[in-house]
C-alpha positions as CSV (number, residue, x, y, z in Angstrom):
1,M,82.6,64.4,126.0
2,M,84.1,64.0,122.6
3,D,80.8,64.6,121.0
4,E,80.4,67.9,122.9
5,R,83.8,69.1,121.8
6,S,83.0,68.2,118.2
7,V,79.7,70.1,118.4
8,A,81.5,73.1,120.0
9,L,84.2,73.1,117.2
10,E,81.6,72.7,114.5
11,Q,79.6,75.6,115.8
12,A,82.8,77.7,116.1
13,I,83.7,77.0,112.5
14,Q,80.2,78.0,111.3
15,N,80.4,81.2,113.3
16,Y,83.8,82.0,111.8
17,L,82.5,81.4,108.3
18,D,79.4,83.6,109.0
19,W,81.8,86.3,110.2
20,M,83.8,86.0,107.0
21,A,80.7,86.4,104.9
22,V,79.6,89.5,106.9
23,N,83.0,91.0,106.4
24,A,82.8,90.5,102.6
25,Y,85.7,88.0,102.2
26,A,86.0,86.8,98.6
27,Q,83.7,83.9,97.8
28,S,86.7,81.7,96.7
29,T,88.3,82.3,100.1
30,Q,85.2,81.4,102.0
31,R,84.8,78.2,100.0
32,D,88.4,77.2,100.5
33,Y,88.3,77.9,104.3
34,K,85.0,75.9,104.6
35,R,86.7,72.9,102.9
36,R,89.9,73.2,105.0
37,L,88.0,73.6,108.3
38,S,85.8,70.6,107.5
39,Q,89.0,68.6,107.0
40,F,90.3,70.0,110.3
41,L,87.1,69.0,112.1
42,S,87.5,65.4,110.8
43,F,91.1,65.4,111.9
44,I,90.2,66.6,115.4
45,K,87.4,64.0,115.7
46,A,89.8,61.2,114.7
47,G,92.5,62.3,117.0
48,R,90.3,62.6,120.2
49,Y,91.9,65.9,121.2
50,R,90.7,67.8,124.2
51,W,89.4,71.3,123.7
52,D,92.6,72.9,125.1
53,E,94.7,70.8,122.8
54,I,92.9,71.8,119.5
55,F,94.5,75.2,118.9
56,T,98.1,74.5,119.6
57,R,101.2,74.4,117.4
58,H,101.6,70.6,118.1
59,T,98.1,69.9,116.7
60,L,98.6,72.2,113.8
61,R,101.9,70.4,112.8
62,G,100.0,67.1,112.9
63,F,97.3,68.5,110.6
64,K,99.9,70.0,108.3
65,K,101.6,66.6,107.8
66,I,98.3,65.2,106.5
67,R,96.9,68.1,104.5
68,G,99.9,70.2,103.7
69,S,101.0,73.7,104.6
70,T,98.3,75.5,102.5
71,A,95.6,74.0,104.8
72,T,96.9,75.7,107.9
73,H,95.9,79.3,107.1
74,A,92.2,78.5,107.7
75,V,93.0,77.0,111.1
76,T,95.2,79.8,112.3
77,G,92.5,82.3,111.1
78,L,89.9,80.4,113.1
79,S,92.2,80.5,116.2
80,R,92.6,84.3,115.9
81,Y,88.8,84.7,115.5
82,L,88.1,82.5,118.6
83,Y,90.8,84.4,120.6
84,G,89.2,87.7,119.7
85,Q,85.8,86.3,120.9
86,G,87.4,85.1,124.2
87,K,86.8,81.4,123.4
88,I,90.4,80.3,123.7
89,A,93.3,81.6,125.8
90,E,95.6,82.5,122.9
91,P,95.7,82.0,119.1
92,I,98.1,79.6,117.4
93,R,101.4,81.3,117.0
94,V,103.1,79.7,114.0
95,R,106.5,81.2,114.8
96,K,108.3,80.9,118.1
97,P,108.1,84.4,119.8
98,L,111.3,86.3,120.1
99,P,112.8,86.6,123.6
100,T,112.0,89.6,125.7
101,L,114.5,92.5,125.3
102,P,115.9,94.7,128.0
103,V,114.2,98.1,128.4
104,I,116.8,100.1,126.5
105,Y,116.3,97.9,123.4
106,K,112.5,98.4,123.7
107,D,113.0,102.1,124.0
108,Y,115.0,102.1,120.8
109,L,112.3,100.3,118.9
110,L,109.7,102.8,120.1
111,Y,112.1,105.6,119.0
112,Q,112.4,104.0,115.6
113,K,108.6,103.9,115.2
114,K,107.8,107.3,116.5
115,C,110.7,109.5,115.3
116,R,111.7,107.6,112.1
117,Q,108.3,106.2,111.3
118,I,109.8,102.7,110.5
119,S,107.2,100.3,109.2
120,D,106.1,97.4,111.4
121,I,107.8,94.8,109.2
122,N,111.1,96.6,109.5
123,V,110.7,97.0,113.2
124,K,110.4,93.2,113.4
125,R,113.6,92.8,111.3
126,I,115.5,95.2,113.5
127,R,114.2,93.4,116.6
128,G,115.5,90.1,115.3
129,V,119.0,91.6,115.0
130,L,118.8,93.2,118.4
131,C,117.7,89.9,120.0
132,A,120.7,88.2,118.5
133,F,123.0,91.0,119.7
134,D,121.5,91.0,123.2
135,G,121.8,87.2,123.3
136,Y,125.5,87.4,122.3
137,C,126.2,90.1,125.0
138,Q,124.5,88.0,127.7
139,R,126.3,84.8,126.8
140,N,129.7,86.6,126.9
141,G,128.9,88.8,130.0
142,I,129.2,92.1,128.1
143,Q,127.5,95.2,129.5
144,L,126.5,97.9,127.0
145,R,128.4,100.5,129.0
146,S,131.6,98.5,128.5
147,L,131.0,97.6,124.9
148,R,134.0,97.9,122.6
149,I,134.3,97.6,118.8
150,E,136.0,94.2,119.3
151,H,132.8,92.9,120.8
152,V,130.8,94.2,117.9
153,D,133.1,92.7,115.4
154,A,133.0,89.3,117.1
155,F,129.2,89.4,117.1
156,R,129.2,90.2,113.4
157,D,131.6,87.4,112.6
158,E,129.3,85.0,114.5
159,F,125.9,86.2,113.4
160,F,126.4,87.4,109.9
161,K,128.3,84.4,108.5
162,D,125.2,82.6,107.0
163,F,123.7,85.7,105.3
164,T,124.1,87.1,101.8
165,G,126.0,90.2,101.2
166,A,122.9,92.3,100.7
167,T,121.4,91.1,104.0
168,C,124.7,91.7,105.8
169,R,124.7,95.3,104.6
170,L,121.1,95.8,105.8
171,Y,121.9,94.2,109.2
172,R,125.0,96.4,109.6
173,S,122.9,99.5,109.1
174,Y,120.5,98.2,111.8
175,L,123.5,97.7,114.2
176,R,125.0,101.1,113.3
177,H,121.8,103.0,114.0
178,F,121.4,101.2,117.4
179,L,124.9,102.0,118.4
180,S,124.5,105.6,117.3
181,Y,121.3,105.8,119.5
182,L,123.2,104.4,122.5
183,Y,125.9,107.1,122.1
184,H,124.0,110.2,121.0
185,E,120.5,109.8,122.5
186,R,121.2,107.7,125.7
187,Q,124.9,108.5,126.4
188,V,125.5,104.9,127.3
189,L,128.6,104.4,125.2
190,T,131.8,106.3,125.9
191,S,132.6,106.6,122.2
192,D,130.6,106.4,119.0
193,L,131.1,102.9,117.6
194,A,128.6,103.3,114.8
195,P,131.1,104.6,112.1
196,M,133.4,101.6,112.9
197,V,130.7,99.1,111.9
198,I,131.7,98.6,108.3
199,G,131.9,95.8,105.8
200,R,134.5,95.5,103.1
201,R,135.9,98.8,102.0
202,E,133.7,100.4,99.4
203,Y,134.4,103.6,97.6
204,G,132.2,106.1,95.8
205,Q,129.5,105.8,98.5
206,A,128.3,109.3,97.9
207,K,126.0,108.5,95.1
208,P,123.9,111.2,93.5
209,P,120.2,111.1,94.2
210,K,118.1,109.4,91.6
211,F,115.3,111.5,90.1
212,L,113.2,111.7,87.0
213,R,114.0,114.1,84.2
214,P,111.2,116.1,82.6
215,A,110.9,113.7,79.6
216,E,110.6,110.8,82.0
217,V,107.9,112.6,84.1
218,Q,105.9,113.1,80.9
219,Q,106.5,109.4,80.0
220,L,105.2,108.3,83.4
221,F,102.0,110.4,83.4
222,A,101.3,109.5,79.8
223,S,101.3,105.8,80.7
224,L,98.8,106.1,83.6
225,N,95.4,104.8,82.7
226,P,92.7,106.1,85.1
227,S,89.9,104.1,83.5
228,S,89.4,101.6,86.3
229,A,89.1,101.9,90.1
230,S,92.7,100.6,90.5
231,G,94.0,103.0,87.8
232,I,92.2,106.0,89.4
233,R,93.8,105.1,92.8
234,T,97.3,104.7,91.3
235,Y,96.8,108.0,89.4
236,A,96.0,109.9,92.7
237,M,98.9,108.3,94.5
238,V,101.4,109.1,91.8
239,H,100.2,112.8,91.8
240,L,100.7,113.1,95.5
241,A,104.2,111.5,95.4
242,Y,105.3,113.7,92.4
243,S,103.7,117.1,93.1
244,M,104.0,117.1,96.9
245,G,107.0,114.8,97.6
246,L,105.1,112.6,100.0
247,R,106.7,109.4,101.3
248,P,104.8,106.1,100.7
249,K,104.1,106.0,104.5
250,E,102.7,109.5,104.5
251,I,100.4,108.6,101.6
252,S,99.2,105.5,103.4
253,Q,98.4,107.5,106.5
254,L,96.5,110.3,104.8
255,R,93.0,110.7,106.1
256,L,89.9,112.2,104.5
257,D,89.9,114.9,107.2
258,D,93.4,116.0,106.1
259,I,92.3,117.3,102.8
260,G,90.9,120.9,102.6
261,F,89.2,121.0,99.2
262,S,88.0,124.6,99.6
263,Q,91.3,125.9,100.9
264,Q,93.3,123.6,98.5
265,L,95.5,122.5,101.5
266,L,96.8,119.2,102.7
267,R,97.5,118.7,106.4
268,L,100.3,116.3,107.2
269,T,99.8,115.7,110.9
270,V,101.9,112.5,111.2
271,R,105.3,112.9,109.7
272,K,108.8,111.5,110.2
273,G,110.5,113.5,112.9
274,D,107.2,114.8,114.2
275,N,107.1,117.8,111.8
276,P,103.4,118.5,111.0
277,L,102.9,120.7,108.0
278,E,100.2,122.2,105.8
279,L,101.0,122.2,102.1
280,P,99.1,123.7,99.2
281,I,97.7,121.1,96.8
282,P,98.2,121.7,93.1
283,E,94.9,121.8,91.3
284,H,95.6,118.7,89.1
285,T,96.5,116.7,92.2
286,L,93.4,117.8,94.1
287,K,91.3,116.8,91.1
288,A,93.0,113.4,91.0
289,V,92.3,112.8,94.7
290,A,88.7,114.0,94.3
291,A,88.2,111.6,91.4
292,Y,89.4,108.7,93.5
293,I,87.1,109.6,96.5
294,I,84.1,110.0,94.2
295,G,84.6,107.3,91.7
296,A,86.9,104.6,93.1
297,R,87.1,104.6,96.9
298,P,85.1,101.8,98.5
299,T,82.5,102.7,101.2
300,S,84.2,102.0,104.5
301,Q,84.2,102.9,108.2
302,Y,87.9,103.7,107.9
303,R,88.9,107.4,107.5
304,Q,92.2,106.7,105.7
305,L,92.2,108.0,102.2
306,F,93.5,105.0,100.3
307,L,91.9,101.6,100.9
308,T,92.6,98.1,99.5
309,R,90.8,97.1,96.3
310,H,89.3,93.8,97.6
311,P,87.0,93.2,100.6
312,P,87.4,93.3,103.5
313,Y,88.4,96.9,102.7
314,R,91.2,98.1,104.9
315,P,93.8,101.0,104.8
316,M,96.6,100.4,102.4
317,H,99.9,99.4,104.0
318,T,103.0,101.5,103.4
319,N,104.7,98.8,101.4
320,T,101.7,98.4,99.1
321,V,101.6,102.1,98.4
322,G,105.3,102.0,97.5
323,A,104.9,98.9,95.4
324,T,101.9,100.4,93.5
325,I,103.9,103.5,92.5
326,S,107.0,101.5,91.6
327,K,104.9,99.2,89.4
328,A,103.4,102.2,87.6
329,M,106.9,103.5,86.9
330,K,108.0,100.0,85.6
331,R,105.0,99.9,83.3
332,A,106.1,103.3,82.0
333,G,109.4,101.8,81.0
334,L,111.3,103.5,83.8
335,N,113.9,101.7,85.9
336,A,113.0,103.6,89.0
337,S,111.3,103.2,92.4
338,A,108.7,105.1,94.4
339,Y,111.4,107.2,96.3
340,W,112.6,108.7,93.0
341,M,109.4,110.7,93.1
342,R,110.4,112.4,96.3
343,H,113.9,113.1,95.0
344,T,112.3,114.6,91.8
345,Y,110.1,116.8,94.0
346,A,113.1,118.1,95.8
347,Q,115.0,118.7,92.6
348,N,112.1,120.6,91.1
349,L,112.0,122.9,94.1
350,L,115.7,123.5,93.6
351,E,115.3,124.2,89.9
352,A,112.4,126.6,90.8
353,G,114.7,128.7,93.0
354,A,113.8,127.5,96.4
355,S,116.5,127.7,99.1
356,I,117.8,124.5,100.7
357,F,116.2,125.7,104.0
358,D,112.7,125.9,102.2
359,I,113.2,122.5,100.7
360,K,114.1,121.1,104.1
361,E,110.8,122.3,105.5
362,M,108.8,121.1,102.6
363,L,110.4,117.6,102.9
364,G,109.9,117.5,106.6
365,H,113.5,116.9,107.5
366,D,115.0,117.5,110.9
367,K,118.5,118.2,109.6
368,I,119.8,120.1,106.6
369,E,122.3,117.2,106.0
370,S,119.3,115.0,105.2
371,T,118.1,117.5,102.6
372,K,121.5,117.8,100.9
373,R,121.4,114.1,100.1
374,Y,118.3,114.6,98.1
375,L,119.7,117.3,95.8
376,C,122.0,117.2,92.8
377,V,124.0,120.3,91.6
378,H,121.7,122.8,90.0
379,T,123.4,122.3,86.6
380,K,121.4,125.0,84.7
381,L,122.1,127.7,87.3
382,M,125.8,126.7,87.4
383,R,126.1,127.1,83.6
384,Q,124.3,130.4,83.7
385,V,126.7,131.8,86.3
386,L,130.0,130.3,84.9
387,F,129.3,130.5,81.2
388,D,126.7,133.3,81.0
389,E,124.4,130.9,79.1
390,T,120.7,131.4,79.0
391,L,118.9,128.0,79.0
């Protein structure tokens, strides 16, 4: 019986390695996985594991003690492959799954993804805080309808004590948004508790938006080097962020079908707040996108515009888009992030004479208050009006 299991595992490993080759995984990755899985096969043979015991967390921990944590990636990858092929009941889950949340919590997470376009990784972080909050409420017999600020404060004292100040600020914002949702969207709470969820008193919270000045914009574009596939891709993404004010998530979700080259239009069908829009594409931005499609975009079945640089080619993640733009700005000597580009776009519209209502529509905001946070005082116009200066 053990020989049969060994043969079955050996064949499964070979099928997985063949699948990696077909999907153009890097040669170095294929060699590393082949070596690691050969070690895993020897480990299973020596341990006399049954087939249903092979792909479990307990077995993986035993293998990890012998070969180290770097050896486990190949095994978990194999388990996901076999699960997808229907060969095993479930893949190895390295992390213990979070507990099931009540329906209203699940509804909130769906609301975050659909209406606020929160990334999957941030949804996981929010879910972790909500699981802790729900667990606290259940342990103390607290119903959401009877929730008071004293309960929220007590939860914060218990849950936040081991986190850094930056993490506490982030988790407070998660908690505030959830409480605001319960009050405004679901009418569960009798009063809005969100504004009461604060840390130590901080002043000067109304910071002006951060945007690039004209000289800094020139500095950025002068530093871009579209001489490689990676450089061409970065060049196109920076153009879209600067000239059209697109969020990193919107850039990552752009599809080839969204670009109208003959009409010089860009269709944004998936936007935060469900505000689809068609925007004219500046000629230089259209040329940058065309250069990427023709000269740098890998051949792929995916219709998303921007793909990863290495096989297997996949659509770029939102965080990767943001990091790519931010790195380009750092290389240009600018202490700035990707979102400065969106603020710069809004500020340029204001300087060009657009009304705040026009800017709201171009940015895809639901509320005018959101747009106001993007804008600084139109200094040039103010000086013209107050001091009759021509600038």
